[in-house]
C-alpha positions in Angstrom: 77.9 -163.7 -15.3 77.4 -160.2 -13.9 74.2 -161.3 -12.1 75.9 -164.4 -10.7 78.9 -162.4 -9.5 76.5 -159.9 -7.9 74.7 -162.7 -6.0 77.9 -164.2 -4.8 79.1 -160.8 -3.5 75.7 -160.2 -1.9 75.7 -163.6 -0.1 79.3 -163.1 1.0 78.4 -159.7 2.5 75.4 -161.2 4.3 77.5 -164.0 5.8 80.2 -161.5 6.8 77.6 -159.2 8.3 76.0 -162.2 10.2 79.4 -163.2 11.5 80.1 -159.7 12.8 76.7 -159.7 14.6 77.5 -162.8 16.6 78.6 -161.7 20.1 82.2 -162.7 20.6 83.1 -164.8 23.7 86.4 -164.5 25.6 87.6 -168.1 25.5 89.9 -167.5 28.4 91.1 -170.5 30.4 90.4 -170.9 34.1 93.2 -169.4 36.2 94.3 -170.6 39.7 94.3 -168.5 42.9 97.7 -167.6 44.4 98.9 -169.6 47.4 100.0 -167.3 50.2 101.3 -169.2 53.3 101.5 -165.9 55.3 97.9 -164.7 54.5 96.0 -163.3 57.4 92.8 -161.2 57.9 94.0 -157.6 57.2 92.6 -155.0 59.5 91.4 -152.0 57.5 91.6 -148.6 59.1 87.9 -148.7 60.0 88.0 -152.0 61.8 85.0 -151.6 64.1 83.3 -154.6 62.7 84.3 -158.1 63.6 82.6 -159.5 60.5 81.4 -158.3 57.1 79.3 -155.2 57.5 76.3 -156.4 55.4 73.8 -158.7 57.1 74.5 -162.1 55.6 73.0 -165.6 55.8 75.6 -168.3 55.0 73.9 -171.5 53.9 75.9 -174.7 54.3 74.8 -178.3 53.7 73.7 -179.0 57.3 73.6 -175.7 59.0 73.0 -171.9 58.5 75.1 -169.0 59.9 73.9 -165.5 60.3 76.5 -162.7 60.6 76.6 -158.9 60.5 79.1 -156.4 61.8 78.9 -157.5 65.5 77.2 -160.9 65.2 78.1 -164.5 64.2 75.9 -167.3 65.2 74.5 -170.7 64.1 70.7 -170.6 63.4 68.1 -173.2 64.2 66.1 -173.5 61.0 64.3 -175.9 58.7 67.0 -176.4 56.2 64.8 -177.9 53.5 62.7 -174.8 53.3 65.3 -172.1 54.2 66.0 -169.4 51.7 66.6 -165.7 51.2 64.0 -164.1 49.0 64.6 -160.9 47.1 62.6 -158.5 49.3 64.6 -155.2 48.7 66.6 -155.2 51.9 69.3 -157.4 53.5 68.6 -159.0 56.9 65.6 -161.2 56.0 65.5 -164.9 55.4 62.6 -167.4 55.5 61.7 -171.0 56.2 58.3 -172.8 56.4 57.7 -171.7 59.9 58.4 -167.9 59.7 60.9 -165.2 59.0 64.4 -164.4 60.3 65.1 -160.7 60.9 68.8 -160.0 61.3 69.3 -163.5 62.6 66.3 -163.5 65.1 63.4 -165.8 64.3 59.7 -164.7 64.3 57.3 -167.6 64.0 54.5 -166.2 61.7 52.6 -166.9 58.5 54.6 -164.9 55.9 51.8 -164.4 53.4 51.8 -160.8 52.2 55.4 -160.2 53.5 56.5 -156.6 52.6 59.4 -154.5 53.7 58.1 -151.1 54.8 61.0 -149.0 55.8 64.5 -148.9 57.3 66.8 -146.3 58.9 70.5 -145.5 59.3 70.6 -147.6 62.5 69.6 -150.6 60.4 66.1 -151.0 62.0 63.7 -152.8 59.8 59.9 -152.2 59.5 57.9 -155.0 57.8 54.5 -156.5 57.7 52.5 -159.6 56.7 48.8 -159.7 55.8 47.9 -159.6 59.5 50.7 -158.0 61.5 53.3 -155.2 61.6 56.8 -155.3 63.0 59.8 -153.2 63.8 62.7 -155.7 63.7 61.2 -158.6 65.8 58.8 -156.4 67.9 55.2 -156.4 66.9 53.6 -153.0 66.5 50.0 -152.0 67.1 47.9 -150.7 64.2 48.4 -147.0 65.0 52.2 -147.2 64.9 52.1 -149.4 61.8 49.9 -147.0 59.8 52.6 -144.3 59.9 54.7 -146.3 57.4 54.1 -146.8 53.7 52.5 -150.0 52.5 55.4 -150.9 50.3 58.8 -149.7 49.0 57.5 -149.0 45.5 57.4 -151.1 42.3 60.7 -152.1 40.7 61.3 -150.1 37.6 60.5 -152.2 34.5 63.3 -152.7 32.1 62.5 -151.2 28.8 64.0 -152.5 25.6 64.0 -150.5 22.3 63.0 -153.5 20.3 59.8 -154.9 21.9 59.0 -157.7 19.4 56.2 -160.0 20.4 58.3 -163.2 19.8 61.1 -161.9 22.0 61.5 -163.6 25.5 63.3 -161.5 28.0 65.7 -163.5 30.1 67.2 -160.6 32.0 68.7 -157.2 31.3 71.6 -158.7 29.3 70.0 -161.6 27.4 66.9 -162.3 25.4 65.6 -165.2 23.3 64.3 -164.7 19.8 63.7 -167.1 16.9 65.3 -169.9 18.9 68.5 -167.8 19.3 70.1 -166.2 22.4 71.0 -162.6 22.0 73.3 -160.5 24.2 72.6 -156.8 23.9 71.1 -157.3 20.4 74.0 -159.4 19.2 73.4 -163.1 18.4 75.4 -165.7 20.4 76.1 -169.3 19.7 74.6 -170.5 22.9 72.0 -173.3 22.7 68.6 -171.6 23.1 66.8 -174.7 24.4 69.2 -175.3 27.3 70.3 -171.7 28.0 69.6 -170.8 31.6 70.9 -168.4 34.3 72.7 -170.0 37.2 72.5 -166.8 39.1 71.5 -163.5 37.5 72.8 -161.2 40.1 76.2 -162.9 40.1 76.1 -163.1 36.2 76.7 -166.8 35.8 74.9 -168.6 33.0 75.1 -172.0 31.2 73.8 -174.0 28.3 74.3 -177.8 27.7 77.9 -177.3 26.7 79.5 -174.5 28.7 79.3 -172.3 31.8 80.1 -168.6 31.4 80.5 -165.5 33.4 79.5 -162.0 32.3 82.2 -159.4 33.1 82.9 -155.8 32.1 84.4 -156.9 28.8 81.6 -159.3 27.8 81.0 -163.0 27.9 83.8 -165.1 29.5 83.5 -168.9 28.8 84.5 -171.1 31.8 85.3 -174.2 29.8 86.8 -176.1 32.8 83.7 -175.9 34.9 81.5 -178.9 34.9 78.1 -177.9 33.4 75.9 -180.5 35.1 77.1 -179.8 38.6 77.6 -176.0 38.4 75.8 -174.0 41.0 76.2 -171.0 43.2 77.4 -171.4 46.8 77.2 -168.3 48.9 78.2 -165.9 46.1 80.8 -168.2 44.7 80.5 -170.6 41.7 81.2 -174.3 42.4 81.0 -177.6 40.6 81.7 -181.1 41.7 85.5 -180.4 41.7 86.3 -176.8 42.6 85.2 -173.5 44.1 85.5 -170.5 41.7 85.3 -166.7 41.8 84.6 -165.4 38.3 87.2 -167.3 36.3 89.6 -168.1 39.2 89.8 -171.6 40.6 90.3 -171.4 44.3 90.1 -174.7 46.3 88.4 -178.1 46.0 84.7 -178.1 46.6 84.3 -181.6 48.2 82.7 -181.1 51.6 82.8 -177.3 51.2 81.5 -175.1 54.0 81.7 -171.4 54.5 82.3 -170.5 58.2 82.7 -166.8 58.3 83.3 -163.6 56.2 85.6 -160.8 57.4 86.0 -157.3 56.2 89.5 -156.5 54.9 90.7 -153.2 53.5 88.1 -150.5 53.0 88.8 -147.6 50.7 89.4 -144.1 52.1 88.7 -140.9 50.4 89.2 -139.9 46.7 92.9 -140.7 46.2 92.7 -144.2 47.7 93.9 -146.5 44.9 94.5 -149.5 47.2 91.9 -152.2 46.2 89.3 -153.2 48.8 89.1 -156.8 50.1 87.1 -159.4 52.0 88.3 -162.6 53.7 86.5 -165.9 53.7 87.0 -168.9 56.1 86.3 -172.2 54.3 86.3 -175.8 55.3 86.5 -178.7 52.8 87.5 -182.4 53.0 91.2 -181.4 53.0 90.9 -178.9 56.0 90.5 -175.2 56.7 91.3 -172.4 54.3 91.5 -168.6 54.4 90.7 -167.0 51.1 91.3 -163.3 50.2 89.1 -161.8 47.4 90.5 -158.5 46.0 91.9 -157.5 42.7 93.9 -160.7 43.0 92.7 -163.8 44.7 94.9 -165.7 47.2 94.5 -168.5 49.7 96.2 -170.1 52.7 95.8 -173.6 53.9 95.4 -173.4 57.7 95.3 -177.1 58.7 93.1 -180.1 59.2 91.9 -179.2 62.8 90.5 -175.8 63.5 92.7 -173.6 65.8 91.5 -170.2 66.9 95.1 -169.1 67.4 95.6 -169.1 63.6 94.2 -165.6 63.5 92.9 -163.2 66.1 89.7 -162.7 63.9 88.8 -166.3 64.5 88.3 -165.9 68.3 84.7 -164.8 68.0 83.5 -167.3 65.4 80.5 -169.5 66.5 81.3 -173.0 65.1 78.9 -175.9 64.7 79.0 -178.4 67.6 80.5 -181.0 65.4 83.8 -179.2 65.5 83.9 -179.4 69.4 85.5 -176.0 69.6 83.2 -173.5 71.4 84.2 -169.9 71.4 85.1 -168.2 74.7 85.1 -164.6 73.3 82.0 -162.9 71.9 82.1 -160.2 69.2 82.3 -156.7 70.7 79.2 -154.6 70.2 79.0 -151.0 71.5 76.0 -150.7 73.7 75.9 -146.9 74.5 76.3 -144.4 71.7 76.6 -145.3 68.0 80.1 -144.9 66.7 78.9 -142.2 64.3 77.5 -140.1 67.1 80.9 -139.7 68.8 83.0 -136.7 68.2 86.1 -138.6 67.3 84.6 -140.9 64.7 86.7 -141.2 61.5 84.6 -141.4 58.3 85.3 -143.0 55.0 84.5 -141.4 51.7 81.2 -143.2 51.2 79.8 -141.6 54.4 80.7 -138.0 53.5 78.6 -135.3 51.9 81.6 -133.2 50.9 85.1 -134.5 50.4 88.1 -132.8 51.9 90.0 -130.5 49.6 93.7 -129.5 49.5 94.2 -125.7 48.9 95.0 -125.1 45.2 94.0 -128.7 44.3 95.6 -132.0 44.7 98.1 -131.2 41.9 99.7 -128.6 44.2 100.1 -131.2 46.9 101.9 -133.5 44.5 104.1 -130.7 43.3 105.1 -129.8 46.9 105.9 -133.4 47.8 107.9 -133.9 44.5 109.9 -130.8 45.2 110.8 -131.9 48.8 111.1 -135.7 48.5 114.8 -136.8 48.4 115.6 -140.3 47.3 117.2 -142.2 50.2 120.9 -142.7 49.9 120.5 -146.5 50.3 118.1 -146.6 47.3 120.5 -144.5 45.2 123.4 -146.8 46.2 121.4 -149.8 45.0 120.4 -148.0 41.8 116.7 -148.0 42.7 115.1 -145.2 40.7 111.4 -146.3 40.6 108.9 -147.3 43.2 105.5 -146.6 44.9 104.7 -145.4 48.4 101.3 -145.3 50.0 100.4 -143.2 53.0 97.3 -143.3 55.1 96.3 -140.4 57.3 93.5 -138.6 59.1 92.3 -135.1 58.1 91.0 -133.5 61.3 88.0 -131.2 61.7 90.4 -128.1 61.6 92.1 -129.3 58.4 95.3 -130.5 60.0 96.6 -134.0 59.3 97.3 -136.7 61.9 98.0 -140.4 62.4 100.2 -140.6 59.2 101.1 -144.2 58.5 103.1 -145.9 55.7 100.8 -148.4 54.2 103.4 -149.6 51.6 106.8 -148.5 50.4 109.8 -149.9 48.4 112.2 -150.1 51.3 115.5 -148.2 51.9 113.6 -145.7 54.2 111.4 -144.5 51.3 108.3 -144.4 53.4 109.9 -142.4 56.2 111.2 -139.9 53.7 107.8 -139.4 52.1 106.3 -138.8 55.6 108.9 -136.1 56.1 108.1 -134.4 52.8 104.3 -134.8 53.3 104.4 -133.1 56.7 105.5 -129.9 54.9 102.0 -129.6 53.3 99.4 -127.0 54.2 96.1 -127.6 56.1 93.1 -129.1 54.2 89.6 -127.9 53.9 88.0 -130.6 56.0 85.2 -133.0 55.0 81.7 -132.2 56.0 78.4 -133.9 56.8 75.3 -131.7 57.2 77.6 -128.7 56.8 79.6 -129.7 59.9 83.3 -130.6 59.6 84.2 -134.2 60.5 87.3 -136.3 60.6 88.1 -138.4 57.5 90.5 -141.1 56.5 92.5 -140.4 53.4 95.3 -142.1 51.4 98.1 -140.6 49.4 99.8 -142.7 46.7 103.2 -141.5 45.4 104.9 -143.0 42.4 108.5 -142.4 41.5 109.1 -142.8 37.8 112.5 -143.0 36.1 113.2 -140.0 34.0 115.9 -139.7 31.3 
């Protein structure tokens, strides 16, 4: 009896231990994006770009668009063979006839294609087995030999447990003994049909379910149709809908992506406002503007495209089938680069040293809290909590300028915070290469009810 009981306890422990090892999935239902009839492309402070800053090839069913900060155009390409290989740098795409470099076509045999170098001005050096180029300009052998023959090997992913029967799928998943494991924890996914939909976007599927890998783990997308699930220009789509992570946005029938616009871009360290991008879509129902940020929202624009919907749409190059040619081209500075001008305003990601408030940021908050007076209208309406966000420029001499209220809770709260904020001292300015530069900064101020 004692031996029997011991075996039962042992088996129960093994079952419990095995259960705990299985990676848990978040069985969270698909949510819907928020309809916003007033949605427009928001101009961030650094709105020098007409389109998304990153060179992007937008692949639709019957045409391809190239866009970057100052460019938006339809490409003439062989659609059947067109693709963007992973070559270590944005700006390149390929078809059977050659290579596209920042939207410009070079007819060439791409055997041995290698990216050699790039610079801050986004020039690209590359080669094939027979020729060398800077962007689309062919270089002679002497010029080409001054650049390295490659950008280095990708670092191999090393796993602690390197069993011979383990098949690595990617950094997150591996297959062993006909099981799928997520960071050494066994999952219930079908090992025979488990496959990545897109590794970089972290979408996967097996015969039963599509799932997305977020910061908290595995998120099952049970409403997504497994058989038709695929990636469409960094979005997930199936035969019914377009998705971002676990958010259902618009119907996918006849879906096209026409343009991507930069929204808000974060300023320096205190900036808590989330960044955003805007996407112009077309489906069988009509045209849609979609905002991707910490929340996802959309606006139905109409069935027939109208450039007057948003000033950002004036410079879009539409396919001929829409019979709506643009009359305004994207602005592109021809003389000096913006960053070479004395008055350029930098964001935090460009800085080598962030600006500092004397005594620390806590001292600035203490000064504002001491001087801020709740507006009488807010007191009259018994408003005792709220948030206000200011945007401003820290000049090269540490003074502040161009103070703007980004958001407040009404009753003149933003105006009052500006008044209190102007009592602050000068900053130690931001620097690049030990030289002071102008920098955009934000200041969030939260009023909390106290007993």
